[in-house]
TORTOR-67810 format. One line per field, with one value per atom (N, C-alpha, C, CB): residue number from 1; residue in three letters; chain; atom name; x, y, z. Coordinates in nm, 3 decimals, decimal comma, padded with zeros to 5 digits, always signed. Glycine has a CB too. Layout:
nr [NUM:...]
rest [ALA:...]
kette [A:...]
atom [CA:...]
u [X:...]
v [Y:...]
w [Z:...]
END
This chain:
nr [1:1:1:1:2:2:2:2:3:3:3:3:4:4:4:4:5:5:5:5:6:6:6:6:7:7:7:7:8:8:8:8:9:9:9:9:10:10:10:10:11:11:11:11:12:12:12:12:13:13:13:13:14:14:14:14:15:15:15:15:16:16:16:16:17:17:17:17:18:18:18:18:19:19:19:19:20:20:20:20:21:21:21:21:22:22:22:22:23:23:23:23:24:24:24:24:25:25:25:25:26:26:26:26:27:27:27:27:28:28:28:28:29:29:29:29:30:30:30:30:31:31:31:31:32:32:32:32:33:33:33:33:34:34:34:34:35:35:35:35:36:36:36:36:37:37:37:37:38:38:38:38:39:39:39:39:40:40:40:40:41:41:41:41:42:42:42:42:43:43:43:43:44:44:44:44:45:45:45:45:46:46:46:46:47:47:47:47:48:48:48:48:49:49:49:49:50:50:50:50:51:51:51:51:52:52:52:52:53:53:53:53:54:54:54:54:55:55:55:55:56:56:56:56:57:57:57:57:58:58:58:58:59:59:59:59:60:60:60:60:61:61:61:61:62:62:62:62:63:63:63:63:64:64:64:64:65:65:65:65:66:66:66:66:67:67:67:67:68:68:68:68:69:69:69:69:70:70:70:70:71:71:71:71:72:72:72:72:73:73:73:73:74:74:74:74:75:75:75:75:76:76:76:76:77:77:77:77:78:78:78:78:79:79:79:79:80:80:80:80:81:81:81:81:82:82:82:82:83:83:83:83:84:84:84:84:85:85:85:85:86:86:86:86:87:87:87:87:88:88:88:88:89:89:89:89:90:90:90:90:91:91:91:91:92:92:92:92:93:93:93:93:94:94:94:94:95:95:95:95:96:96:96:96:97:97:97:97:98:98:98:98:99:99:99:99:100:100:100:100]
rest [MET:MET:MET:MET:LYS:LYS:LYS:LYS:VAL:VAL:VAL:VAL:VAL:VAL:VAL:VAL:LEU:LEU:LEU:LEU:ALA:ALA:ALA:ALA:GLY:GLY:GLY:GLY:THR:THR:THR:THR:VAL:VAL:VAL:VAL:ILE:ILE:ILE:ILE:ALA:ALA:ALA:ALA:GLU:GLU:GLU:GLU:ALA:ALA:ALA:ALA:GLU:GLU:GLU:GLU:GLN:GLN:GLN:GLN:ASP:ASP:ASP:ASP:ASP:ASP:ASP:ASP:LEU:LEU:LEU:LEU:ILE:ILE:ILE:ILE:ARG:ARG:ARG:ARG:ILE:ILE:ILE:ILE:GLU:GLU:GLU:GLU:GLY:GLY:GLY:GLY:ASN:ASN:ASN:ASN:TRP:TRP:TRP:TRP:TYR:TYR:TYR:TYR:PHE:PHE:PHE:PHE:PRO:PRO:PRO:PRO:PRO:PRO:PRO:PRO:ALA:ALA:ALA:ALA:SER:SER:SER:SER:VAL:VAL:VAL:VAL:ALA:ALA:ALA:ALA:GLU:GLU:GLU:GLU:GLY:GLY:GLY:GLY:VAL:VAL:VAL:VAL:LEU:LEU:LEU:LEU:VAL:VAL:VAL:VAL:GLU:GLU:GLU:GLU:SER:SER:SER:SER:PRO:PRO:PRO:PRO:THR:THR:THR:THR:PRO:PRO:PRO:PRO:TYR:TYR:TYR:TYR:THR:THR:THR:THR:CYS:CYS:CYS:CYS:PRO:PRO:PRO:PRO:TRP:TRP:TRP:TRP:LYS:LYS:LYS:LYS:GLY:GLY:GLY:GLY:GLU:GLU:GLU:GLU:CYS:CYS:CYS:CYS:GLN:GLN:GLN:GLN:TYR:TYR:TYR:TYR:PHE:PHE:PHE:PHE:SER:SER:SER:SER:VAL:VAL:VAL:VAL:GLN:GLN:GLN:GLN:ALA:ALA:ALA:ALA:GLY:GLY:GLY:GLY:GLY:GLY:GLY:GLY:GLU:GLU:GLU:GLU:LEU:LEU:LEU:LEU:HIS:HIS:HIS:HIS:LYS:LYS:LYS:LYS:ASP:ASP:ASP:ASP:LEU:LEU:LEU:LEU:ALA:ALA:ALA:ALA:TRP:TRP:TRP:TRP:SER:SER:SER:SER:TYR:TYR:TYR:TYR:PRO:PRO:PRO:PRO:HIS:HIS:HIS:HIS:PRO:PRO:PRO:PRO:TYR:TYR:TYR:TYR:PRO:PRO:PRO:PRO:SER:SER:SER:SER:ALA:ALA:ALA:ALA:PHE:PHE:PHE:PHE:ASP:ASP:ASP:ASP:ARG:ARG:ARG:ARG:VAL:VAL:VAL:VAL:GLY:GLY:GLY:GLY:LYS:LYS:LYS:LYS:ASP:ASP:ASP:ASP:PHE:PHE:PHE:PHE:SER:SER:SER:SER:GLY:GLY:GLY:GLY:TYR:TYR:TYR:TYR:VAL:VAL:VAL:VAL:ALA:ALA:ALA:ALA:PHE:PHE:PHE:PHE:ASP:ASP:ASP:ASP:ALA:ALA:ALA:ALA:ARG:ARG:ARG:ARG:VAL:VAL:VAL:VAL:GLN:GLN:GLN:GLN:ILE:ILE:ILE:ILE:SER:SER:SER:SER:GLU:GLU:GLU:GLU]
kette [A:A:A:A:A:A:A:A:A:A:A:A:A:A:A:A:A:A:A:A:A:A:A:A:A:A:A:A:A:A:A:A:A:A:A:A:A:A:A:A:A:A:A:A:A:A:A:A:A:A:A:A:A:A:A:A:A:A:A:A:A:A:A:A:A:A:A:A:A:A:A:A:A:A:A:A:A:A:A:A:A:A:A:A:A:A:A:A:A:A:A:A:A:A:A:A:A:A:A:A:A:A:A:A:A:A:A:A:A:A:A:A:A:A:A:A:A:A:A:A:A:A:A:A:A:A:A:A:A:A:A:A:A:A:A:A:A:A:A:A:A:A:A:A:A:A:A:A:A:A:A:A:A:A:A:A:A:A:A:A:A:A:A:A:A:A:A:A:A:A:A:A:A:A:A:A:A:A:A:A:A:A:A:A:A:A:A:A:A:A:A:A:A:A:A:A:A:A:A:A:A:A:A:A:A:A:A:A:A:A:A:A:A:A:A:A:A:A:A:A:A:A:A:A:A:A:A:A:A:A:A:A:A:A:A:A:A:A:A:A:A:A:A:A:A:A:A:A:A:A:A:A:A:A:A:A:A:A:A:A:A:A:A:A:A:A:A:A:A:A:A:A:A:A:A:A:A:A:A:A:A:A:A:A:A:A:A:A:A:A:A:A:A:A:A:A:A:A:A:A:A:A:A:A:A:A:A:A:A:A:A:A:A:A:A:A:A:A:A:A:A:A:A:A:A:A:A:A:A:A:A:A:A:A:A:A:A:A:A:A:A:A:A:A:A:A:A:A:A:A:A:A:A:A:A:A:A:A:A:A:A:A:A:A:A:A:A:A:A:A:A:A:A:A:A:A:A:A:A:A:A:A:A:A:A:A:A:A:A:A:A:A:A:A:A:A:A:A:A:A]
atom [N:CA:C:CB:N:CA:C:CB:N:CA:C:CB:N:CA:C:CB:N:CA:C:CB:N:CA:C:CB:N:CA:C:CB:N:CA:C:CB:N:CA:C:CB:N:CA:C:CB:N:CA:C:CB:N:CA:C:CB:N:CA:C:CB:N:CA:C:CB:N:CA:C:CB:N:CA:C:CB:N:CA:C:CB:N:CA:C:CB:N:CA:C:CB:N:CA:C:CB:N:CA:C:CB:N:CA:C:CB:N:CA:C:CB:N:CA:C:CB:N:CA:C:CB:N:CA:C:CB:N:CA:C:CB:N:CA:C:CB:N:CA:C:CB:N:CA:C:CB:N:CA:C:CB:N:CA:C:CB:N:CA:C:CB:N:CA:C:CB:N:CA:C:CB:N:CA:C:CB:N:CA:C:CB:N:CA:C:CB:N:CA:C:CB:N:CA:C:CB:N:CA:C:CB:N:CA:C:CB:N:CA:C:CB:N:CA:C:CB:N:CA:C:CB:N:CA:C:CB:N:CA:C:CB:N:CA:C:CB:N:CA:C:CB:N:CA:C:CB:N:CA:C:CB:N:CA:C:CB:N:CA:C:CB:N:CA:C:CB:N:CA:C:CB:N:CA:C:CB:N:CA:C:CB:N:CA:C:CB:N:CA:C:CB:N:CA:C:CB:N:CA:C:CB:N:CA:C:CB:N:CA:C:CB:N:CA:C:CB:N:CA:C:CB:N:CA:C:CB:N:CA:C:CB:N:CA:C:CB:N:CA:C:CB:N:CA:C:CB:N:CA:C:CB:N:CA:C:CB:N:CA:C:CB:N:CA:C:CB:N:CA:C:CB:N:CA:C:CB:N:CA:C:CB:N:CA:C:CB:N:CA:C:CB:N:CA:C:CB:N:CA:C:CB:N:CA:C:CB:N:CA:C:CB:N:CA:C:CB:N:CA:C:CB:N:CA:C:CB:N:CA:C:CB:N:CA:C:CB:N:CA:C:CB:N:CA:C:CB:N:CA:C:CB:N:CA:C:CB:N:CA:C:CB:N:CA:C:CB:N:CA:C:CB:N:CA:C:CB:N:CA:C:CB:N:CA:C:CB:N:CA:C:CB:N:CA:C:CB]
u [-01,238:-01,228:-01,183:-01,187:-01,197:-01,196:-01,133:-01,368:-01,018:-00,968:-00,999:-00,857:-01,056:-01,122:-01,019:-01,387:-00,953:-00,931:-01,003:-00,783:-01,038:-01,112:-01,187:-01,023:-01,268:-01,379:-01,294:-01,522:-01,148:-01,086:-01,070:-00,940:-01,085:-01,052:-00,888:-01,135:-00,823:-00,710:-00,597:-00,747:-00,700:-00,690:-00,806:-00,585:-00,856:-00,923:-00,881:-01,092:-00,887:-00,885:-01,026:-00,724:-00,990:-01,093:-01,073:-01,072:-01,063:-01,053:-00,944:-01,198:-00,963:-00,884:-00,780:-00,934:-00,746:-00,566:-00,509:-00,541:-00,563:-00,491:-00,437:-00,559:-00,337:-00,274:-00,302:-00,088:-00,326:-00,331:-00,242:-00,390:-00,192:-00,080:-00,081:+00,063:-00,061:-00,074:-00,201:+00,038:-00,288:-00,424:-00,487:-00,408:-00,362:-00,391:-00,381:-00,258:-00,468:-00,443:-00,416:-00,494:-00,308:-00,233:-00,275:-00,176:-00,254:-00,342:-00,181:-00,468:-00,224:-00,157:-00,097:-00,335:+00,035:+00,085:+00,009:+00,164:-00,074:-00,148:-00,269:-00,145:-00,305:-00,448:-00,509:-00,468:-00,337:-00,332:-00,345:-00,260:-00,400:-00,447:-00,325:-00,621:-00,276:-00,176:-00,161:-00,188:-00,065:+00,016:-00,100:+00,024:-00,127:-00,154:-00,128:-00,152:+00,005:+00,123:+00,291:+00,138:+00,308:+00,367:+00,551:+00,275:+00,655:+00,733:+00,750:+00,909:+00,755:+00,834:+00,968:+00,785:+00,988:+01,149:+01,152:+01,211:+01,059:+00,989:+01,064:+00,808:+01,177:+01,230:+01,182:+01,317:+01,163:+01,142:+01,151:+01,059:+01,204:+01,274:+01,200:+01,397:+01,108:+01,040:+01,132:+00,914:+01,119:+01,258:+01,223:+01,325:+01,108:+01,057:+01,028:+00,881:+00,971:+00,964:+01,075:+00,874:+01,110:+01,258:+01,222:+01,292:+01,261:+01,318:+01,200:+01,448:+01,073:+00,975:+00,988:+00,918:+00,903:+00,915:+00,767:+00,914:+00,727:+00,577:+00,630:+00,528:+00,447:+00,388:+00,324:+00,346:+00,351:+00,203:+00,079:+00,215:-00,041:-00,141:-00,199:-00,174:-00,160:-00,235:-00,423:-00,133:-00,434:-00,633:-00,686:-00,774:-00,815:-00,871:-00,800:-00,878:-00,703:-00,626:-00,537:-00,731:-00,508:-00,453:-00,333:-00,539:-00,171:-00,090:-00,104:+00,015:-00,178:-00,142:-00,016:-00,225:-00,026:+00,116:+00,193:+00,172:+00,193:+00,282:+00,153:+00,390:+00,071:-00,076:-00,079:-00,182:+00,032:+00,023:+00,188:+00,006:+00,216:+00,363:+00,327:+00,451:+00,447:+00,494:+00,643:+00,522:+00,653:+00,841:+00,815:+00,929:+00,911:+00,946:+01,035:+01,013:+01,126:+01,242:+01,252:+01,442:+01,119:+01,092:+01,202:+00,992:+01,246:+01,376:+01,341:+01,399:+01,353:+01,304:+01,247:+01,411:+01,280:+01,230:+01,067:+01,339:+01,032:+00,876:+00,798:+00,848:+00,854:+00,756:+00,658:+00,837:+00,807:+00,733:+00,663:+00,787:+00,678:+00,606:+00,473:+00,698:+00,408:+00,297:+00,209:+00,319:+00,318:+00,313:+00,240:+00,242:+00,283:+00,289:+00,425:+00,137:+00,465:+00,555:+00,469:+00,657:+00,463:+00,377:+00,480:+00,297:+00,603:+00,670:+00,629:+00,691:+00,643:+00,566:+00,378:+00,587:+00,390:+00,162:+00,218:-00,019:+00,119:+00,023:-00,038:-00,082:-00,014:-00,121:-00,161:-00,014:-00,223:-00,271:-00,315:-00,454:-00,288:-00,374:-00,512:-00,347:-00,487:-00,619:-00,709:-00,627:-00,649:-00,775:-00,762:-00,741:-00,776:-00,811:-00,896:-00,718:-00,995:-01,164:-01,165:-01,339:-01,140:-01,154:-01,258:-01,096:-01,372:-01,447:-01,478:-01,516:-01,545:-01,605:-01,681:-01,683]
v [-00,327:-00,218:-00,104:-00,242:-00,015:+00,124:+00,165:+00,187:+00,228:+00,281:+00,438:+00,244:+00,472:+00,667:+00,682:+00,694:+00,786:+00,883:+01,014:+00,916:+01,130:+01,232:+01,275:+01,332:+01,139:+01,163:+01,232:+01,277:+01,130:+01,090:+00,964:+01,151:+00,924:+00,809:+00,844:+00,724:+00,740:+00,682:+00,586:+00,624:+00,503:+00,356:+00,267:+00,282:+00,265:+00,137:+00,048:+00,168:-00,078:-00,193:-00,334:-00,255:-00,392:-00,527:-00,624:-00,636:-00,679:-00,791:-00,881:-00,877:-00,913:-01,064:-00,961:-01,175:-00,850:-00,801:-00,721:-00,695:-00,783:-00,732:-00,828:-00,636:-00,804:-00,956:-00,916:-01,003:-00,990:-01,014:-01,043:-01,085:-00,949:-01,024:-00,990:-00,971:-01,078:-01,073:-01,011:-01,000:-01,006:-00,909:-00,801:-00,850:-00,757:-00,634:-00,663:-00,512:-00,547:-00,574:-00,515:-00,630:-00,539:-00,489:-00,407:-00,579:-00,326:-00,275:-00,266:-00,052:-00,284:-00,326:-00,106:-00,437:-00,085:+00,001:+00,143:-00,071:+00,074:+00,182:+00,154:+00,183:+00,152:+00,141:+00,224:+00,047:+00,301:+00,413:+00,528:+00,414:+00,632:+00,768:+00,862:+00,852:+00,873:+00,988:+01,099:+01,040:+01,136:+01,245:+01,238:+01,410:+01,147:+01,104:+01,097:+01,053:+00,989:+00,961:+01,048:+00,801:+01,048:+01,110:+01,069:+01,268:+01,042:+00,920:+00,992:+00,876:+00,906:+00,926:+00,897:+00,872:+00,932:+00,921:+00,843:+01,034:+00,752:+00,631:+00,575:+00,558:+00,492:+00,391:+00,240:+00,416:+00,140:+00,038:-00,102:+00,064:-00,209:-00,334:-00,440:-00,356:-00,540:-00,595:-00,762:-00,545:-00,850:-00,940:-01,030:-01,009:-01,046:-01,193:-01,076:-01,347:-00,992:-00,913:-00,832:-00,842:-00,802:-00,642:-00,504:-00,597:-00,436:-00,308:-00,254:-00,266:-00,151:-00,050:+00,035:-00,007:+00,071:+00,235:+00,313:+00,223:+00,373:+00,460:+00,579:+00,504:+00,616:+00,704:+00,720:+00,684:+00,919:+00,978:+01,007:+01,070:+01,020:+01,054:+01,186:+01,027:+01,230:+01,397:+01,315:+01,573:+01,371:+01,353:+01,505:+01,141:+01,501:+01,613:+01,746:+01,564:+01,782:+01,900:+01,921:+02,028:+01,756:+01,750:+01,678:+01,690:+01,630:+01,535:+01,466:+01,566:+01,337:+01,214:+01,107:+01,154:+01,197:+01,064:+00,902:+01,104:+00,873:+00,732:+00,605:+00,709:+00,666:+00,572:+00,485:+00,625:+00,437:+00,396:+00,308:+00,534:+00,202:+00,178:+00,078:+00,112:-00,007:-00,058:-00,140:+00,094:-00,244:-00,291:-00,280:-00,454:-00,207:-00,185:-00,280:-00,045:-00,352:-00,511:-00,611:-00,461:-00,675:-00,773:-00,854:-00,818:-00,934:-01,016:-01,152:-01,072:-01,221:-01,366:-01,408:-01,485:-01,459:-01,565:-01,517:-01,624:-01,398:-01,343:-01,391:-01,199:-01,375:-01,391:-01,544:-01,402:-01,642:-01,758:-01,788:-01,816:-01,770:-01,712:-01,659:-01,584:-01,560:-01,507:-01,575:-01,385:-01,612:-01,697:-01,606:-01,847:-01,500:-01,380:-01,273:-01,280:-01,172:-01,120:-01,011:-01,143:-00,912:-00,775:-00,670:-00,788:-00,675:-00,562:-00,447:-00,566:-00,333:-00,257:-00,195:-00,304:-00,309:-00,273:-00,254:-00,449:-00,129:-00,041:-00,101:+00,023:-00,067:-00,165:-00,019:-00,346:-00,037:+00,107:+00,044:+00,194:+00,158:+00,162:+00,162:+00,285:+00,098:+00,069:+00,210:-00,013:+00,297:+00,424:+00,468:+00,584:+00,439:+00,449:+00,367:+00,421:+00,409:+00,300:+00,278:+00,378:+00,102:-00,020:-00,024:-00,174:-00,038:-00,105:-00,194:-00,042:-00,286:-00,360:-00,311:-00,466]
w [-00,482:-00,391:-00,389:-00,319:-00,296:-00,307:-00,140:-00,353:-00,144:-00,067:-00,053:-00,087:+00,032:+00,059:+00,213:+00,114:+00,180:+00,300:+00,291:+00,315:+00,402:+00,397:+00,242:+00,452:+00,198:+00,072:-00,044:+00,120:-00,034:-00,195:-00,194:-00,245:-00,328:-00,331:-00,349:-00,440:-00,312:-00,307:-00,417:-00,218:-00,427:-00,484:-00,475:-00,415:-00,646:-00,644:-00,787:-00,630:-00,727:-00,815:-00,799:-00,778:-00,849:-00,821:-00,686:-00,952:-00,672:-00,565:-00,623:-00,539:-00,732:-00,788:-00,795:-00,954:-00,820:-00,856:-00,751:-01,002:-00,587:-00,501:-00,399:-00,451:-00,337:-00,271:-00,136:-00,296:-00,061:+00,073:+00,177:+00,079:+00,280:+00,289:+00,462:+00,179:+00,561:+00,708:+00,769:+00,760:+00,658:+00,699:+00,641:+00,803:+00,559:+00,497:+00,296:+00,573:+00,238:+00,160:+00,014:+00,181:-00,050:-00,139:-00,257:-00,173:-00,275:-00,448:-00,518:-00,456:-00,613:-00,749:-00,790:-00,905:-00,764:-00,805:-00,891:-00,861:-01,045:-01,120:-01,067:-01,279:-00,943:-00,892:-00,819:-00,829:-00,746:-00,718:-00,785:-00,677:-00,704:-00,800:-00,763:-00,752:-00,923:-00,937:-00,858:-01,042:-00,728:-00,689:-00,534:-00,820:-00,434:-00,372:-00,234:-00,418:-00,293:-00,209:-00,231:-00,237:-00,077:-00,135:-00,022:-00,149:-00,056:+00,012:+00,169:-00,079:+00,275:+00,394:+00,421:+00,476:+00,477:+00,550:+00,632:+00,620:+00,670:+00,819:+00,745:+00,868:+00,841:+00,819:+00,842:+00,868:+00,802:+00,828:+00,752:+00,862:+00,781:+00,740:+00,764:+00,799:+00,742:+00,774:+00,752:+00,710:+00,874:+00,855:+00,778:+00,977:+00,700:+00,544:+00,478:+00,549:+00,450:+00,345:+00,293:+00,367:+00,350:+00,312:+00,355:+00,114:+00,289:+00,306:+00,269:+00,230:+00,401:+00,353:+00,303:+00,409:+00,229:+00,152:+00,207:-00,068:+00,355:+00,391:+00,311:+00,585:+00,324:+00,214:+00,276:+00,091:+00,339:+00,350:+00,274:+00,381:+00,251:+00,226:+00,167:+00,308:+00,041:+00,055:+00,004:-00,127:+00,138:+00,063:+00,147:+00,157:+00,116:+00,207:+00,219:+00,340:+00,164:+00,147:+00,290:+00,113:+00,330:+00,453:+00,420:+00,560:+00,426:+00,431:+00,529:+00,422:+00,582:+00,650:+00,658:+00,616:+00,752:+00,772:+00,818:+00,833:+00,685:+00,682:+00,663:+00,862:+00,613:+00,586:+00,517:+00,535:+00,425:+00,304:+00,367:+00,159:+00,271:+00,266:+00,144:+00,420:+00,112:-00,037:-00,003:-00,161:-00,083:-00,054:-00,177:+00,024:-00,241:-00,403:-00,435:-00,447:-00,340:-00,384:-00,259:-00,420:-00,242:-00,191:-00,191:-00,238:-00,062:-00,043:-00,156:+00,148:-00,231:-00,328:-00,232:-00,397:-00,094:-00,047:+00,014:+00,062:-00,001:+00,025:-00,056:+00,014:-00,232:-00,321:-00,261:-00,483:-00,302:-00,210:-00,102:-00,181:-00,023:+00,098:+00,029:+00,181:-00,034:-00,053:-00,154:-00,079:-00,269:-00,399:-00,477:-00,392:-00,481:-00,594:-00,578:-00,576:-00,662:-00,653:-00,647:-00,736:-00,519:-00,469:-00,461:-00,311:-00,553:-00,599:-00,585:-00,704:-00,547:-00,575:-00,514:-00,679:-00,481:-00,426:-00,298:-00,427:-00,279:-00,179:-00,085:-00,238:+00,044:+00,142:+00,252:+00,253:+00,284:+00,363:+00,543:+00,257:+00,638:+00,775:+00,756:+00,860:+00,908:+00,931:+00,932:+01,068:+00,952:+00,959:+00,808:+01,086:+00,690:+00,546:+00,572:+00,428:+00,499:+00,470:+00,339:+00,505:+00,372:+00,229:+00,236:+00,218:+00,118:+00,101:-00,029:+00,134:-00,020:-00,178:-00,270:-00,167]
END
């Protein structure tokens, strides 16, 4: 699957390597293009996944605020709920194009 924003490929991975959580595809960290994610100070803590890290996305010569997020250190109980360790996997906002 491929993530594209403003004509820039942000991430690309086989669907078998992705994790689906609450309707969002989470991409392995190694599948995300280098230099496109910029850490954001936007705070959020999910009640069951834990502390979230938001990212702005650098694409098409612009910085698109808070269009990606990750859980660097999810709560251990979240692994049981999801069925896999999704630490550091990256999900993208619906405004980013995700295709097969």
